[in-house]
C-alpha positions as YAML, in Angstrom:
chain: A
units: angstrom
residues:
- id: 1
  name: UNK
  ca: [11.41, 12.21, -23.35]
- id: 2
  name: UNK
  ca: [12.65, 10.01, -20.49]
- id: 3
  name: UNK
  ca: [14.93, 7.05, -21.23]
- id: 4
  name: UNK
  ca: [15.08, 3.90, -19.13]
- id: 5
  name: UNK
  ca: [18.44, 2.25, -18.57]
- id: 6
  name: UNK
  ca: [19.34, -1.01, -16.92]
- id: 7
  name: UNK
  ca: [22.36, -1.85, -14.83]
- id: 8
  name: UNK
  ca: [23.63, -4.03, -17.69]
- id: 9
  name: UNK
  ca: [23.85, -1.12, -20.17]
- id: 10
  name: UNK
  ca: [27.38, 0.25, -20.78]
- id: 11
  name: UNK
  ca: [27.99, 3.75, -19.40]
- id: 12
  name: UNK
  ca: [27.26, 6.81, -21.59]
- id: 13
  name: UNK
  ca: [29.94, 7.77, -24.08]
- id: 14
  name: UNK
  ca: [31.11, 4.18, -24.76]
- id: 15
  name: UNK
  ca: [30.19, 2.42, -28.01]
- id: 16
  name: UNK
  ca: [26.74, 0.99, -27.72]
- id: 17
  name: UNK
  ca: [26.06, 3.04, -24.57]
- id: 18
  name: UNK
  ca: [23.00, 5.23, -23.96]
- id: 19
  name: UNK
  ca: [22.91, 8.66, -25.53]
- id: 20
  name: UNK
  ca: [21.96, 11.91, -23.96]
- id: 21
  name: UNK
  ca: [20.30, 13.03, -27.13]
- id: 22
  name: UNK
  ca: [21.18, 13.92, -30.68]
- id: 23
  name: UNK
  ca: [21.95, 11.45, -33.47]
- id: 24
  name: UNK
  ca: [21.80, 7.71, -33.02]
- id: 25
  name: UNK
  ca: [24.99, 5.68, -32.66]
- id: 26
  name: UNK
  ca: [26.02, 4.33, -36.07]
- id: 27
  name: UNK
  ca: [28.73, 1.96, -34.82]
- id: 28
  name: UNK
  ca: [28.18, -1.80, -35.04]
- id: 29
  name: UNK
  ca: [27.22, -3.57, -31.82]
- id: 30
  name: UNK
  ca: [30.14, -5.13, -29.91]
- id: 31
  name: UNK
  ca: [30.97, -8.75, -30.77]
- id: 32
  name: UNK
  ca: [29.46, -11.40, -28.50]
- id: 33
  name: UNK
  ca: [31.72, -12.52, -25.65]
- id: 34
  name: UNK
  ca: [33.88, -15.55, -26.40]
- id: 35
  name: UNK
  ca: [33.42, -18.74, -24.39]
- id: 36
  name: UNK
  ca: [36.11, -19.08, -21.74]
- id: 37
  name: UNK
  ca: [38.68, -21.78, -22.32]
- id: 38
  name: UNK
  ca: [39.44, -24.14, -19.45]
- id: 39
  name: UNK
  ca: [43.02, -24.04, -18.23]
- id: 40
  name: UNK
  ca: [45.08, -27.05, -19.32]
- id: 41
  name: UNK
  ca: [45.12, -28.53, -15.81]
- id: 42
  name: UNK
  ca: [41.30, -28.74, -15.78]
- id: 43
  name: UNK
  ca: [40.92, -32.01, -17.68]
- id: 44
  name: UNK
  ca: [37.67, -33.86, -17.36]
- id: 45
  name: UNK
  ca: [37.12, -37.62, -17.36]
- id: 46
  name: UNK
  ca: [39.97, -40.10, -17.33]
- id: 47
  name: UNK
  ca: [42.52, -37.68, -18.80]
- id: 48
  name: UNK
  ca: [43.35, -36.54, -15.25]
- id: 49
  name: UNK
  ca: [45.06, -39.90, -14.79]
- id: 50
  name: UNK
  ca: [47.83, -38.88, -17.19]
- id: 51
  name: UNK
  ca: [49.84, -37.22, -14.42]
- id: 52
  name: UNK
  ca: [49.44, -40.29, -12.16]
- id: 53
  name: UNK
  ca: [50.77, -42.84, -14.66]
- id: 54
  name: UNK
  ca: [53.82, -44.74, -13.30]
- id: 55
  name: UNK
  ca: [53.21, -43.42, -9.77]
- id: 56
  name: UNK
  ca: [52.31, -45.31, -6.61]
- id: 57
  name: UNK
  ca: [48.65, -44.85, -5.72]
- id: 58
  name: UNK
  ca: [46.23, -45.73, -2.95]
- id: 59
  name: UNK
  ca: [42.77, -46.70, -4.20]
- id: 60
  name: UNK
  ca: [39.65, -47.10, -2.09]
- id: 61
  name: UNK
  ca: [37.03, -49.22, -3.86]
- id: 62
  name: UNK
  ca: [33.25, -49.13, -3.46]
- id: 63
  name: UNK
  ca: [33.29, -52.41, -1.53]
- id: 64
  name: UNK
  ca: [35.69, -50.92, 1.03]
- id: 65
  name: UNK
  ca: [38.90, -52.57, -0.13]
- id: 66
  name: UNK
  ca: [42.07, -50.50, -0.12]
- id: 67
  name: UNK
  ca: [44.65, -51.20, -2.83]
- id: 68
  name: UNK
  ca: [48.17, -49.84, -3.14]
- id: 69
  name: UNK
  ca: [49.99, -50.20, -6.45]
- id: 70
  name: UNK
  ca: [51.77, -48.52, -9.33]
- id: 71
  name: UNK
  ca: [49.45, -47.21, -12.06]
- id: 72
  name: UNK
  ca: [50.70, -48.61, -15.36]
- id: 73
  name: UNK
  ca: [47.77, -48.10, -17.72]
- id: 74
  name: UNK
  ca: [44.22, -46.75, -17.94]
- id: 75
  name: UNK
  ca: [41.53, -46.21, -20.55]
- id: 76
  name: UNK
  ca: [38.70, -43.78, -21.32]
- id: 77
  name: UNK
  ca: [36.47, -45.49, -18.74]
- id: 78
  name: UNK
  ca: [39.11, -45.02, -16.02]
- id: 79
  name: UNK
  ca: [39.70, -48.77, -15.84]
- id: 80
  name: UNK
  ca: [43.08, -49.05, -14.16]
- id: 81
  name: UNK
  ca: [45.95, -51.53, -14.41]
- id: 82
  name: UNK
  ca: [48.05, -51.60, -11.23]
- id: 83
  name: UNK
  ca: [51.41, -53.33, -10.88]
- id: 84
  name: UNK
  ca: [52.85, -54.68, -7.61]
- id: 85
  name: UNK
  ca: [49.40, -54.34, -6.05]
- id: 86
  name: UNK
  ca: [48.93, -54.88, -2.35]
- id: 87
  name: UNK
  ca: [45.57, -55.08, -0.58]
- id: 88
  name: UNK
  ca: [45.76, -53.47, 2.86]
- id: 89
  name: UNK
  ca: [43.25, -54.36, 5.57]
- id: 90
  name: UNK
  ca: [42.75, -52.62, 8.91]
- id: 91
  name: UNK
  ca: [41.28, -53.81, 12.20]
- id: 92
  name: UNK
  ca: [40.88, -52.46, 15.71]
- id: 93
  name: UNK
  ca: [41.39, -54.78, 18.65]
- id: 94
  name: UNK
  ca: [41.24, -54.35, 22.40]
- id: 95
  name: UNK
  ca: [43.28, -56.30, 24.91]
- id: 96
  name: UNK
  ca: [41.24, -57.92, 27.71]
- id: 97
  name: UNK
  ca: [43.72, -56.45, 30.22]
- id: 98
  name: UNK
  ca: [43.24, -52.88, 28.85]
- id: 99
  name: UNK
  ca: [39.83, -52.45, 27.14]
- id: 100
  name: UNK
  ca: [40.02, -48.63, 27.22]
- id: 101
  name: UNK
  ca: [42.99, -48.44, 24.85]
- id: 102
  name: UNK
  ca: [42.22, -50.12, 21.53]
- id: 103
  name: UNK
  ca: [45.09, -50.72, 19.17]
- id: 104
  name: UNK
  ca: [45.03, -50.65, 15.41]
- id: 105
  name: UNK
  ca: [46.43, -53.43, 13.29]
- id: 106
  name: UNK
  ca: [47.02, -53.62, 9.55]
- id: 107
  name: UNK
  ca: [48.23, -56.27, 7.15]
- id: 108
  name: UNK
  ca: [49.10, -56.43, 3.47]
- id: 109
  name: UNK
  ca: [48.32, -59.15, 0.93]
- id: 110
  name: UNK
  ca: [50.28, -59.18, -2.32]
- id: 111
  name: UNK
  ca: [48.17, -59.45, -5.50]
- id: 112
  name: UNK
  ca: [50.66, -58.47, -8.24]
- id: 113
  name: UNK
  ca: [49.02, -57.22, -11.46]
- id: 114
  name: UNK
  ca: [45.49, -55.99, -10.76]
- id: 115
  name: UNK
  ca: [42.79, -54.70, -13.12]
- id: 116
  name: UNK
  ca: [40.25, -52.37, -11.48]
- id: 117
  name: UNK
  ca: [37.01, -51.41, -13.20]
- id: 118
  name: UNK
  ca: [36.80, -47.61, -13.21]
- id: 119
  name: UNK
  ca: [33.27, -47.38, -11.81]
- id: 120
  name: UNK
  ca: [34.40, -49.22, -8.68]
- id: 121
  name: UNK
  ca: [36.98, -46.60, -7.70]
- id: 122
  name: UNK
  ca: [35.68, -44.42, -4.91]
- id: 123
  name: UNK
  ca: [38.86, -42.50, -4.20]
- id: 124
  name: UNK
  ca: [42.44, -42.49, -5.39]
- id: 125
  name: UNK
  ca: [45.51, -40.54, -4.43]
- id: 126
  name: UNK
  ca: [49.24, -40.50, -4.93]
- id: 127
  name: UNK
  ca: [51.39, -41.94, -2.14]
- id: 128
  name: UNK
  ca: [54.25, -39.85, -0.79]
- id: 129
  name: UNK
  ca: [57.26, -42.12, -1.38]
- id: 130
  name: UNK
  ca: [59.15, -40.49, 1.51]
- id: 131
  name: UNK
  ca: [56.49, -41.74, 3.94]
- id: 132
  name: UNK
  ca: [55.65, -44.99, 2.14]
- id: 133
  name: UNK
  ca: [57.65, -47.23, 4.49]
- id: 134
  name: UNK
  ca: [56.14, -45.68, 7.64]
- id: 135
  name: UNK
  ca: [53.19, -47.57, 9.16]
- id: 136
  name: UNK
  ca: [49.85, -45.77, 9.10]
- id: 137
  name: UNK
  ca: [49.51, -43.48, 12.12]
- id: 138
  name: UNK
  ca: [47.95, -45.36, 15.04]
- id: 139
  name: UNK
  ca: [48.42, -48.80, 13.47]
- id: 140
  name: UNK
  ca: [51.04, -51.50, 13.72]
- id: 141
  name: UNK
  ca: [51.79, -54.29, 11.26]
- id: 142
  name: UNK
  ca: [50.44, -57.77, 12.06]
- id: 143
  name: UNK
  ca: [49.98, -61.12, 10.34]
- id: 144
  name: UNK
  ca: [47.40, -61.12, 7.54]
- id: 145
  name: UNK
  ca: [45.46, -64.09, 8.96]
- id: 146
  name: UNK
  ca: [45.11, -62.39, 12.36]
- id: 147
  name: UNK
  ca: [43.86, -59.10, 10.92]
- id: 148
  name: UNK
  ca: [41.56, -60.87, 8.45]
- id: 149
  name: UNK
  ca: [40.00, -62.84, 11.32]
- id: 150
  name: UNK
  ca: [39.38, -59.62, 13.28]
- id: 151
  name: UNK
  ca: [37.84, -57.95, 10.19]
- id: 152
  name: UNK
  ca: [35.52, -60.93, 9.57]
- id: 153
  name: UNK
  ca: [34.44, -60.95, 13.23]
- id: 154
  name: UNK
  ca: [33.66, -57.22, 13.03]
- id: 155
  name: UNK
  ca: [31.65, -57.71, 9.82]
- id: 156
  name: UNK
  ca: [29.64, -60.53, 11.44]
- id: 157
  name: UNK
  ca: [28.94, -58.36, 14.52]
- id: 158
  name: UNK
  ca: [27.88, -55.46, 12.27]
- id: 159
  name: UNK
  ca: [25.52, -57.75, 10.34]
- id: 160
  name: UNK
  ca: [23.88, -58.98, 13.56]
- id: 161
  name: UNK
  ca: [23.52, -55.39, 14.80]
- id: 162
  name: UNK
  ca: [21.99, -54.29, 11.46]
- id: 163
  name: UNK
  ca: [19.52, -57.22, 11.49]
- id: 164
  name: UNK
  ca: [18.37, -56.27, 15.00]
- id: 165
  name: UNK
  ca: [18.01, -52.63, 13.94]
- id: 166
  name: UNK
  ca: [15.90, -53.54, 10.91]
- id: 167
  name: UNK
  ca: [13.65, -55.77, 13.05]
- id: 168
  name: UNK
  ca: [13.24, -53.00, 15.61]
- id: 169
  name: UNK
  ca: [12.35, -50.50, 12.87]
- id: 170
  name: UNK
  ca: [9.89, -53.01, 11.35]
- id: 171
  name: UNK
  ca: [7.98, -53.16, 14.64]
- id: 172
  name: UNK
  ca: [7.62, -49.36, 14.38]
- id: 173
  name: UNK
  ca: [6.27, -49.57, 10.83]
- id: 174
  name: UNK
  ca: [9.44, -48.82, 8.89]
- id: 175
  name: UNK
  ca: [10.62, -51.03, 6.06]
- id: 176
  name: UNK
  ca: [14.27, -51.81, 5.50]
- id: 177
  name: UNK
  ca: [15.86, -52.13, 2.10]
- id: 178
  name: UNK
  ca: [14.39, -54.85, -0.10]
- id: 179
  name: UNK
  ca: [11.77, -55.73, 2.51]
- id: 180
  name: UNK
  ca: [8.71, -54.29, 0.80]
- id: 181
  name: UNK
  ca: [6.04, -56.45, -0.78]
- id: 182
  name: UNK
  ca: [6.18, -56.96, -4.51]
- id: 183
  name: UNK
  ca: [2.99, -55.82, -6.19]
- id: 184
  name: UNK
  ca: [2.00, -57.70, -9.32]
...
């Protein structure tokens, strides 16, 4: 009589393995495999924030804002309380005398205590305190009002460009976001 084995069967001679004939194996089947335990560093949800408590962090929010502050508290929804919070804004400007070499500017605005809703955090990371005082590579510090003005001008230019793009696409038959007709 021919026996059929699969690749998942244990080799002959081991408990529960196929037999070459004779009496049937009377040993109990092996116990089911145990579920693997996650290593302690593999926390899920907001528990990962435990190691970041009382450390200086950089947060990028869904609306594009960048916050720097010391994480003091958090909850199960990853809502964060930051102390000594600073909002950092970046802008690129070109000098009329040298338009081929843009220069980066940044500015900080002090906010103090800041509560951030967890679902608004896009990215967060710990800041290396040895490099904290160094300006971001390729940027130099400027007055907040100057950088804010440049950022607002760039946003206005982007909005005009996006409006033109949507109108151009509409002439080709494409609909932009929220431009479809509402059917009742």
